[in-house]
C-alpha positions as CSV (number, residue, x, y, z in Angstrom):
1,M,11.2,19.2,25.9
2,L,7.4,19.0,25.1
3,N,4.9,22.8,26.2
4,L,2.7,19.7,29.3
5,Q,-0.5,21.4,30.0
6,S,-2.4,18.6,31.6
7,N,-6.2,18.2,30.2
8,P,-8.6,19.7,32.1
9,I,-11.6,17.7,31.3
10,L,-9.3,14.6,32.5
11,A,-8.6,16.9,36.0
12,D,-12.1,17.1,36.7
13,A,-12.9,13.6,35.8
14,I,-10.0,11.9,38.0
15,P,-9.1,15.2,40.4
16,A,-5.6,15.0,42.3
17,M,-4.3,12.1,39.5
18,S,-0.5,12.2,39.2
19,Q,2.3,10.8,37.0
20,K,2.2,8.5,39.7
21,D,-1.2,7.4,40.5
22,L,-1.2,6.2,36.6
23,Q,-1.8,2.6,36.1
24,P,0.8,1.0,33.4
25,N,-1.8,1.1,30.3
26,Q,-2.7,4.4,30.9
27,M,-0.9,7.9,30.0
28,L,-1.8,11.3,30.6
29,V,-4.1,13.9,28.0
30,Y,-2.3,17.0,27.1
31,K,-3.2,20.8,25.7
32,T,-0.7,22.6,23.9
33,N,-0.7,25.8,21.9
34,D,2.8,25.1,20.3
35,L,2.4,23.8,17.4
36,H,5.8,23.7,15.9
37,Q,7.2,22.1,18.3
38,F,6.2,18.5,17.0
39,K,8.0,16.9,13.6
40,V,7.3,14.8,11.1
41,L,8.1,11.2,11.4
42,D,11.0,9.6,8.4
43,G,8.4,7.1,6.6
44,N,5.5,8.3,7.5
45,R,2.5,8.4,4.7
46,P,2.8,12.5,3.2
47,V,-0.4,14.4,4.4
48,N,-2.8,14.1,2.4
49,P,-4.7,18.1,1.6
50,A,-8.3,16.9,0.8
51,H,-8.3,14.8,4.4
52,V,-6.9,17.8,6.5
53,K,-9.7,20.1,4.2
54,R,-12.3,17.9,5.7
55,I,-11.3,17.8,9.2
56,V,-11.1,21.3,8.9
57,D,-14.3,21.8,7.5
58,S,-16.0,19.7,10.0
59,V,-14.5,21.6,13.4
60,K,-15.8,25.0,12.0
61,K,-19.2,22.8,11.8
62,Y,-19.5,21.0,15.1
63,G,-16.5,22.4,17.1
64,Y,-13.0,21.8,18.7
65,L,-10.5,19.7,18.3
66,L,-11.4,16.5,20.9
67,S,-9.4,13.3,19.2
68,A,-5.3,13.3,20.8
69,I,-2.6,13.1,18.1
70,Q,0.1,10.4,19.8
71,V,3.7,11.8,19.4
72,N,6.9,10.0,20.8
73,K,10.2,11.3,23.3
74,H,11.0,13.4,20.2
75,N,8.0,14.5,19.5
76,E,8.1,13.6,15.8
77,V,3.6,13.0,15.2
78,I,3.2,8.6,15.0
79,D,-1.3,9.2,15.1
80,G,-3.0,12.4,13.9
81,Q,-0.5,14.4,11.2
82,H,-3.7,14.9,9.3
83,R,-5.2,16.8,12.7
84,L,-2.0,18.6,13.6
85,Q,-1.9,20.1,10.2
86,A,-6.1,21.2,10.8
87,A,-4.7,22.3,14.0
88,K,-2.5,24.7,12.4
89,E,-4.7,25.5,9.8
90,L,-7.1,26.6,12.6
91,K,-4.7,28.0,14.4
92,S,-6.3,26.3,17.5
93,H,-5.0,24.0,20.3
94,I,-4.6,20.5,20.0
95,W,-4.7,17.8,22.6
96,F,-1.7,15.7,22.4
97,I,-0.7,11.6,24.2
98,V,2.9,10.7,24.9
99,N,4.2,7.2,23.7
100,P,7.6,8.1,24.6
101,E,9.2,5.0,22.6
102,A,6.8,4.5,19.7
103,T,7.9,4.5,16.2
104,L,7.6,4.2,12.4
105,K,5.8,0.5,13.4
106,E,3.4,1.6,15.8
107,A,2.2,4.5,13.0
108,V,1.7,2.0,10.2
109,I,-0.9,0.1,12.4
110,F,-2.4,3.4,13.1
111,N,-3.0,4.0,9.8
112,A,-3.4,0.3,8.8
113,N,-6.2,0.3,12.0
114,S,-7.9,3.7,11.4
115,S,-7.9,5.4,7.9
116,D,-7.6,3.9,4.3
117,W,-3.4,3.5,3.7
118,S,-2.8,2.7,0.8
119,T,-0.7,0.7,-0.7
120,K,1.2,3.2,-2.3
121,D,1.4,4.7,0.5
122,Y,3.2,1.8,2.3
123,L,5.4,1.8,-0.6
124,N,6.6,6.0,-0.4
125,S,7.0,5.0,3.2
126,Y,9.9,2.0,3.1
127,C,11.2,4.5,-0.1
128,D,11.5,7.5,2.7
129,L,13.1,4.9,5.2
130,G,15.6,3.8,2.3
131,Y,14.1,0.2,1.6
132,E,16.4,-0.6,-1.0
133,N,13.5,-3.5,-2.6
134,Y,11.5,-0.9,-2.2
135,I,13.2,1.8,-3.8
136,T,13.5,-0.3,-7.4
137,L,9.9,-1.2,-7.4
138,K,8.8,2.3,-7.2
139,N,11.3,2.9,-10.2
140,F,10.1,0.1,-12.1
141,Y,6.4,0.7,-10.7
142,N,7.0,4.5,-12.0
143,A,7.9,3.2,-15.3
144,N,4.9,1.2,-15.7
145,N,1.7,2.3,-14.5
146,D,-0.5,1.5,-17.1
147,F,-0.8,-1.7,-14.7
148,S,-1.5,-1.8,-10.4
149,L,0.9,-1.0,-8.0
150,P,-0.4,-4.3,-6.3
151,N,0.7,-6.6,-9.7
152,C,3.8,-5.2,-9.9
153,I,4.2,-6.4,-6.3
154,E,3.5,-9.5,-6.9
155,L,5.0,-9.9,-10.8
156,T,8.9,-8.7,-9.2
157,G,8.8,-9.7,-5.5
158,R,9.9,-13.2,-4.4
159,P,8.4,-15.9,-3.2
160,T,9.0,-15.1,0.5
161,G,8.6,-11.5,0.0
162,G,5.7,-11.0,-3.1
163,G,2.8,-11.3,-1.2
164,I,0.8,-7.5,-0.3
165,S,0.8,-8.8,3.9
166,D,4.7,-9.1,3.1
167,F,5.1,-6.3,1.6
168,K,2.5,-3.9,4.0
169,D,5.4,-5.4,6.7
170,G,8.2,-4.7,5.1
171,L,8.9,-7.8,3.7
172,Y,9.2,-7.8,0.7
173,K,12.3,-8.4,-1.8
174,Y,12.6,-7.1,-5.3
175,R,13.1,-10.3,-7.8
176,A,15.8,-9.3,-10.3
177,D,14.9,-12.2,-12.6
178,N,11.1,-11.5,-12.6
179,N,9.9,-12.0,-16.2
180,A,7.6,-8.6,-15.6
181,D,8.2,-6.8,-18.1
182,Y,8.5,-8.9,-20.1
183,I,5.2,-9.6,-19.2
184,F,3.6,-6.8,-19.4
185,N,4.8,-6.0,-23.0
186,G,3.5,-8.6,-24.0
187,V,-0.5,-7.8,-22.4
188,R,-0.4,-4.3,-24.2
189,K,-0.5,-5.9,-27.5
190,I,-3.7,-7.6,-26.9
191,I,-4.9,-5.6,-24.1
192,H,-7.5,-4.1,-26.9
193,L,-8.8,-7.4,-27.6
194,I,-8.2,-9.1,-23.8
195,P,-9.2,-6.4,-21.8
196,E,-9.0,-9.0,-18.5
197,A,-5.4,-9.8,-19.3
198,K,-3.8,-7.0,-17.3
199,Q,-6.4,-8.5,-14.1
200,S,-3.9,-10.2,-11.7
201,N,-5.2,-14.1,-11.5
202,Y,-4.3,-13.5,-16.4
203,L,-1.3,-11.6,-15.5
204,R,0.1,-14.6,-13.2
205,A,-1.6,-17.3,-15.6
206,I,0.8,-16.0,-18.3
207,E,3.1,-15.5,-15.4
208,I,2.5,-19.7,-14.4
209,C,2.5,-20.5,-18.5
210,L,6.8,-19.1,-18.8
211,N,7.3,-21.5,-16.9
212,N,6.8,-23.9,-19.4
213,P,10.0,-23.9,-21.5
214,Q,7.9,-24.6,-24.8
215,F,5.6,-22.3,-23.8
216,D,6.6,-19.0,-26.1
217,L,4.3,-15.8,-25.2
218,N,5.3,-13.7,-28.5
219,V,3.9,-17.1,-29.8
220,F,0.8,-16.9,-28.1
221,I,0.5,-12.8,-28.3
222,K,0.0,-13.6,-32.5
223,K,-2.5,-16.0,-32.3
224,V,-4.6,-13.6,-30.0
225,L,-4.0,-11.2,-32.3
226,N,-4.7,-14.0,-34.9
227,Y,-7.7,-15.3,-33.2
228,S,-9.3,-13.4,-30.9
229,C,-13.0,-15.5,-31.5
230,E,-11.1,-18.0,-29.8
231,Y,-10.8,-16.4,-25.9
232,R,-13.3,-17.4,-23.5
233,K,-14.4,-14.5,-20.3
234,N,-13.4,-16.2,-16.8
235,S,-11.4,-14.8,-13.8
236,H,-10.7,-18.5,-12.7
237,L,-7.1,-19.6,-12.7
238,N,-7.2,-22.5,-14.0
239,I,-9.9,-21.8,-16.1
240,I,-7.7,-18.6,-17.6
241,I,-4.7,-20.8,-18.2
242,A,-6.9,-23.4,-20.1
243,N,-7.9,-20.8,-22.5
244,I,-4.3,-19.3,-23.0
245,E,-3.7,-23.4,-23.7
246,H,-7.0,-23.6,-26.2
247,I,-5.5,-20.2,-28.0
248,Y,-1.8,-21.7,-28.5
249,N,-2.3,-25.1,-29.5
250,F,-5.2,-23.9,-32.4
251,R,-5.1,-24.6,-35.8
252,N,-0.9,-26.1,-35.1
253,H,-1.8,-28.2,-37.8
254,G,1.2,-30.8,-38.1
255,K,2.9,-29.4,-34.8
256,T,3.3,-30.7,-30.9
257,R,0.7,-29.0,-29.2
258,I,2.1,-27.8,-25.5
259,I,0.1,-28.7,-22.4
260,L,0.0,-26.2,-19.7
261,Q,-1.5,-27.6,-16.7
262,D,-2.4,-31.0,-16.0
263,K,-5.8,-31.7,-16.8
C-alpha cells in the first residue's frame, strides 16, 4: 500500500477537497518520506548519475524538490526516477501522483517530451522488455560501435520498421538478410580517404548501389584506393551516387560502364 499524505499546499488552495470532488482529469498530490516503497519500472531507462547530481546540486542551492513524481498502482515510477534518486541521496521527502494504469508507454512519452531520451535509451529499454529484434540489434551495434546506432538501425531494419520513429515506438524489425556488415567492412577500408563514408547518406547510397547486380563493392573500394582524387565531397544522396558511379567507371577502358541511377 502507498503511504499517502495529502499535499498541504493543495489542501490550502482547495479547502475540503476529497477524491470524489476531483474532475476526471485531476489527481491528488501526496507527500511521503518512505522513498523505498517505490519501484523501478521494467524497461525504463537507467538512472543517469550525472542527471541525479544536477538535481541534488540544484536542491542544495535553491531548496526542496517541488515537482511531483508519477507512479502507477504497483508503485512503479512512471516519471521522475531521477528526482526520486536525488531525494534518496538528500534524505528528503518527495511529492507524488498516482496514475493507477500507467505503463512503460507513458514512461517513454514522459521521457521523450520532457528530457533527452537518446536512441540508446530506447534500445536498452526495449531490450530490457525482451524485444528480440532489439536484442539482436544491440548485439550487432556492440560489434560495430565505430558506426552510429542510427546507421545500424537504418541498414539492418526492414522498410516497415527501420526508421527512427518506428524504432522509438517499438516497431523495429531486424532484417536477417541485411548488407550492413558487408557495407561497414567495406567502408572501413576507405574511411581514411572518404571520412564522409560513415555518414548516413553515404551508407544509404552504397546500399542503393548494391541493388544493382553489376555493382561490386570490392571493385569500388579498389577504385577509391587507386583514384581517391576522383572523390567529390557532397551530402546529397543523388550526387553521392553519381560520384560513386563516376569512380566505379573511371578508367574502365574497354569495359562496360555501369549506370547506378537514372539521369
